[in-house]
Backbone bond lengths (Angstrom), bond angles and torsions (degrees), N, CA, C in turn:
res aa  C-N    CA-C-N  psi(-1)  N-CA   C-N-CA  omega(-1)  CA-C   N-CA-C  phi
1 M - - - 1.455 - - 1.530 109.35 -
2 P 1.326 117.99 121.88 1.462 119.91 -179.61 1.526 111.86 -63.23
3 D 1.315 115.28 145.31 1.457 122.11 176.59 1.523 107.76 -87.08
4 P 1.337 118.70 116.26 1.460 119.85 -177.78 1.532 113.01 -62.00
5 A 1.325 118.04 -19.95 1.459 121.08 179.50 1.534 112.42 -86.40
6 A 1.331 117.15 -10.65 1.471 120.82 -178.51 1.528 109.71 -70.76
7 P 1.343 116.81 149.16 1.469 119.92 179.76 1.530 111.60 -61.77
8 L 1.330 115.70 139.75 1.459 121.96 176.90 1.527 108.93 -95.99
9 L 1.323 116.14 124.87 1.458 122.88 179.27 1.519 110.09 -114.22
10 L 1.330 115.92 145.65 1.455 121.74 168.17 1.519 106.43 -96.36
11 Y 1.335 116.43 122.41 1.458 122.03 179.82 1.523 108.40 -115.98
12 V 1.347 117.03 125.34 1.459 122.42 -175.70 1.524 109.19 -121.67
13 E 1.329 116.26 116.89 1.478 121.59 -179.17 1.520 107.81 -153.55
14 D 1.347 116.75 128.75 1.462 120.79 -178.08 1.525 113.70 -92.67
15 E 1.317 118.51 -7.30 1.464 120.90 178.66 1.533 108.65 -97.87
16 P 1.352 117.87 111.34 1.465 121.04 -172.90 1.534 114.96 -56.70
17 L 1.323 118.51 -39.56 1.461 120.41 -178.50 1.531 110.90 -63.74
18 I 1.332 115.60 -48.04 1.468 119.74 178.66 1.527 109.46 -63.24
19 Q 1.328 116.29 -44.64 1.459 120.53 -179.56 1.529 111.14 -55.78
20 N 1.326 116.87 -48.57 1.467 120.65 -178.11 1.526 111.98 -61.55
21 L 1.323 117.19 -43.59 1.464 120.70 -179.23 1.529 111.63 -65.80
22 V 1.326 116.44 -42.87 1.468 119.91 -178.65 1.527 111.04 -69.37
23 V 1.326 117.29 -38.96 1.470 120.19 177.43 1.531 109.54 -56.76
24 I 1.322 117.43 -44.29 1.468 120.82 178.96 1.527 110.29 -60.80
25 D 1.344 117.26 -47.31 1.468 120.92 -179.44 1.526 111.66 -60.84
26 L 1.329 116.70 -45.10 1.465 120.16 -177.86 1.527 111.86 -68.67
27 E 1.327 116.75 -40.41 1.469 119.44 178.41 1.525 110.83 -67.05
28 E 1.334 116.90 -40.13 1.464 119.57 177.72 1.526 111.33 -64.76
29 A 1.344 117.07 -26.90 1.462 121.11 177.77 1.531 111.72 -80.79
30 G 1.337 116.64 -3.28 1.458 120.19 174.76 1.510 116.22 99.97
31 F 1.337 117.86 10.69 1.460 120.11 179.08 1.523 111.06 -90.83
32 N 1.325 116.23 147.98 1.459 122.43 167.05 1.515 106.85 -93.29
33 L 1.337 116.94 146.54 1.462 120.40 -173.96 1.517 112.63 -132.08
34 V 1.326 114.60 145.79 1.452 122.35 158.00 1.522 103.77 -116.34
35 V 1.333 116.54 134.72 1.462 120.95 -169.44 1.525 110.24 -121.94
36 A 1.332 114.99 132.48 1.461 121.84 177.88 1.523 109.52 -117.55
37 D 1.342 115.77 144.46 1.459 122.51 179.25 1.526 112.75 -92.77
38 N 1.341 117.19 -11.91 1.466 120.86 -178.00 1.522 109.33 -158.39
39 G 1.336 115.83 173.83 1.450 120.74 -176.82 1.517 114.05 -64.85
40 E 1.321 116.47 -39.99 1.466 120.14 -179.36 1.534 110.62 -63.03
41 Q 1.311 116.01 -46.10 1.464 120.52 177.92 1.527 110.38 -63.18
42 A 1.319 117.11 -37.42 1.463 121.16 178.38 1.523 110.89 -61.13
43 L 1.329 117.22 -43.42 1.460 120.89 179.59 1.529 111.08 -64.85
44 Q 1.336 117.01 -36.49 1.470 120.88 176.85 1.532 110.63 -65.70
45 L 1.339 116.51 -44.04 1.463 120.10 179.01 1.525 111.17 -67.27
46 L 1.311 116.29 -34.98 1.458 120.95 176.58 1.531 109.80 -61.40
47 A 1.323 116.70 -44.57 1.467 120.63 178.39 1.526 111.28 -64.74
48 A 1.330 117.12 -38.43 1.464 120.90 -176.63 1.524 113.24 -77.21
49 H 1.330 117.72 -33.03 1.466 121.56 -172.56 1.522 114.32 -118.96
50 G 1.328 117.77 7.54 1.458 121.51 -173.85 1.511 115.01 -50.02
51 A 1.329 116.52 -40.41 1.466 119.73 -176.90 1.531 112.42 -65.57
52 E 1.327 116.77 -27.02 1.470 120.30 -176.78 1.524 113.70 -97.90
53 L 1.324 117.88 -14.99 1.467 120.66 -174.03 1.524 112.12 -68.15
54 R 1.332 114.98 137.89 1.463 121.52 177.45 1.524 111.93 -111.94
55 G 1.355 117.35 -12.36 1.457 119.91 -178.88 1.517 111.74 -169.38
56 L 1.342 114.97 163.14 1.461 122.90 179.44 1.516 108.72 -132.19
57 I 1.325 115.57 131.14 1.463 122.15 169.53 1.519 105.57 -121.65
58 T 1.333 116.50 121.78 1.460 119.14 -176.74 1.520 112.54 -137.54
59 D 1.335 114.43 137.46 1.451 120.44 166.78 1.525 105.94 -67.27
60 V 1.308 118.15 154.29 1.460 120.39 -179.95 1.523 110.43 -86.51
61 N 1.322 117.44 -49.43 1.465 121.97 -178.58 1.520 109.35 -90.38
62 L 1.341 115.29 109.07 1.465 120.23 -173.78 1.525 112.88 -116.96
63 G 1.316 118.08 20.95 1.458 120.57 -178.85 1.519 110.79 77.84
64 A 1.337 116.40 -151.99 1.466 121.64 -178.57 1.530 109.90 -64.96
65 G 1.320 115.42 148.45 1.460 120.20 178.62 1.516 111.40 93.87
66 P 1.340 116.39 -166.03 1.465 120.05 -177.44 1.529 112.00 -59.53
67 D 1.349 115.80 141.16 1.460 119.34 175.79 1.530 109.50 -94.45
68 G 1.310 116.17 -179.65 1.459 120.96 -177.79 1.513 113.74 -63.45
69 W 1.353 116.40 -31.78 1.464 119.45 177.01 1.529 109.46 -61.79
70 E 1.351 116.02 -45.91 1.467 121.05 -178.76 1.525 111.34 -66.24
71 V 1.326 116.70 -41.03 1.463 120.58 178.92 1.528 110.13 -60.10
72 A 1.327 116.80 -45.27 1.463 120.59 -178.49 1.528 111.46 -66.19
73 R 1.335 116.80 -40.32 1.470 118.66 178.36 1.529 110.56 -63.38
74 A 1.331 117.05 -41.92 1.472 120.77 178.05 1.529 110.34 -63.74
75 A 1.326 116.20 -40.29 1.467 120.24 179.80 1.521 110.47 -63.21
76 R 1.316 116.41 -43.94 1.466 120.33 -179.45 1.529 111.85 -68.68
77 Q 1.336 117.27 -30.08 1.468 119.51 177.63 1.525 110.03 -66.41
78 S 1.331 116.80 -38.14 1.460 118.96 -177.87 1.525 112.36 -90.33
79 I 1.338 117.86 -25.36 1.469 121.54 -179.50 1.528 107.34 -132.93
80 G 1.319 116.74 89.14 1.461 120.85 -178.09 1.521 111.32 -58.81
81 G 1.328 116.76 135.19 1.456 121.11 177.54 1.516 115.25 78.69
82 L 1.340 118.17 5.75 1.466 120.54 179.79 1.529 109.78 -58.20
83 P 1.344 118.41 127.51 1.464 120.27 176.21 1.535 111.22 -61.23
84 V 1.333 116.07 132.63 1.464 121.74 -178.03 1.523 109.34 -129.10
85 V 1.348 115.33 129.93 1.460 122.04 171.66 1.527 106.88 -120.42
86 Y 1.334 115.82 123.23 1.459 121.93 175.36 1.521 108.75 -95.62
87 V 1.339 114.98 146.61 1.459 121.59 175.56 1.522 106.84 -128.63
88 S 1.336 116.99 132.44 1.457 118.76 -179.19 1.519 111.40 -158.21
89 A 1.332 114.76 146.92 1.464 120.25 174.22 1.523 110.79 -89.97
90 A 1.332 117.22 -23.54 1.463 118.51 -171.96 1.519 115.09 -136.28
91 S 1.321 119.29 -8.08 1.467 120.21 -172.03 1.517 114.24 -106.03
92 D 1.329 118.03 9.67 1.463 118.56 -175.82 1.530 112.25 -63.28
93 H 1.337 117.67 -24.54 1.467 120.04 177.68 1.529 111.88 -69.21
94 D 1.328 118.56 -18.99 1.466 122.73 179.13 1.526 113.02 -89.77
95 W 1.329 116.96 -6.35 1.459 120.88 -172.80 1.521 112.93 -57.70
96 T 1.338 117.85 -43.43 1.466 118.98 -176.74 1.521 111.86 -65.20
97 S 1.324 118.25 -30.26 1.468 119.99 -179.58 1.529 112.82 -94.29
98 Q 1.317 118.46 -28.48 1.468 121.84 -174.68 1.528 113.98 -103.83
99 G 1.321 116.73 -28.41 1.464 120.44 -174.39 1.516 112.96 -72.50
100 V 1.329 116.28 152.77 1.461 120.69 176.95 1.527 109.25 -75.53
101 P 1.332 118.12 150.42 1.465 121.09 -179.54 1.533 112.11 -58.07
102 G 1.329 115.36 143.11 1.462 120.22 176.80 1.516 114.47 75.23
103 S 1.320 117.09 14.04 1.465 120.90 179.27 1.523 109.94 -93.01
104 T 1.316 115.47 174.77 1.463 122.76 178.42 1.526 108.78 -128.02
105 M 1.332 116.41 146.99 1.469 122.15 176.70 1.523 108.59 -118.27
106 I 1.327 115.37 132.44 1.466 121.31 174.62 1.526 107.49 -122.13
107 A 1.332 116.28 127.95 1.459 121.25 -178.82 1.531 110.54 -84.37
108 K 1.348 114.80 139.58 1.465 120.35 171.96 1.513 107.45 -79.79
109 P 1.313 119.44 145.85 1.468 127.36 -5.29 1.531 110.95 -75.68
110 F 1.312 115.93 154.18 1.455 121.40 -178.08 1.522 108.89 -142.57
111 A 1.311 115.74 163.25 1.464 121.40 173.05 1.517 107.60 -91.90
112 G 1.330 116.41 144.03 1.458 120.49 179.37 1.514 112.23 -54.75
113 S 1.327 116.19 -33.70 1.462 119.64 -179.51 1.533 111.48 -63.58
114 Q 1.351 117.58 -28.99 1.464 120.13 177.11 1.524 111.11 -62.68
115 L 1.326 116.89 -41.01 1.465 120.77 178.41 1.517 110.90 -66.87
116 V 1.325 116.21 -42.57 1.464 120.62 179.88 1.533 109.75 -59.70
117 V 1.322 117.08 -46.96 1.469 121.19 179.85 1.532 110.14 -64.31
118 A 1.330 117.47 -43.60 1.469 120.96 -177.43 1.528 111.47 -62.29
119 I 1.330 117.62 -49.89 1.469 119.41 -177.65 1.527 110.03 -70.72
120 S 1.305 117.84 -36.66 1.469 120.42 178.69 1.523 110.58 -62.74
121 S 1.330 117.23 -41.69 1.460 121.38 179.15 1.520 111.17 -62.99
122 L 1.332 116.60 -42.96 1.460 120.01 178.95 1.528 111.62 -67.24
123 L 1.329 116.85 -35.89 1.468 120.17 178.39 1.520 110.71 -64.73
124 V 1.322 117.16 -39.78 1.468 120.95 179.03 1.525 109.34 -62.21
125 V 1.330 116.38 -44.36 1.463 120.38 179.68 1.517 110.51 -63.61
126 S 1.344 117.44 -43.01 1.474 120.36 -176.54 1.530 111.37 -70.14
127 D 1.329 117.48 -21.56 1.469 121.06 179.05 1.517 112.77 -83.68
128 Q 1.342 117.27 -9.98 1.458 120.30 -179.89 1.525 109.82 -71.87
129 P 1.319 117.94 141.92 1.469 118.97 176.86 1.526 110.51 -65.03
130 S 1.309 115.51 143.17 1.472 120.16 -178.92 1.509 111.56 -79.69
């Protein structure tokens, strides 16, 4: 049973096997999730759940439509300071030019615990008073 007080994350991944494994890791770590299979769906979920979202984890290469860079920029436009973790097998070299400020990049392959630590660390920082 999800904890209504747990942080809600938007998780975007187009590869079903990776998506399923990461969802299990994140839920076991105590996060609530809304999950998108592509960039377009991610933007729709962002519009529907933006007020409740506490973080974004997105693959960079999402097939046709918006990529993870675009999803994160849209998320930051509507939710300033939203913690963002990018995941990519091939785009980590673009992170410094494409990624939103204060984000984190994790290269595939990765352990689920790496994502949990990365998003948790960003959430702690975002919860600090400015």
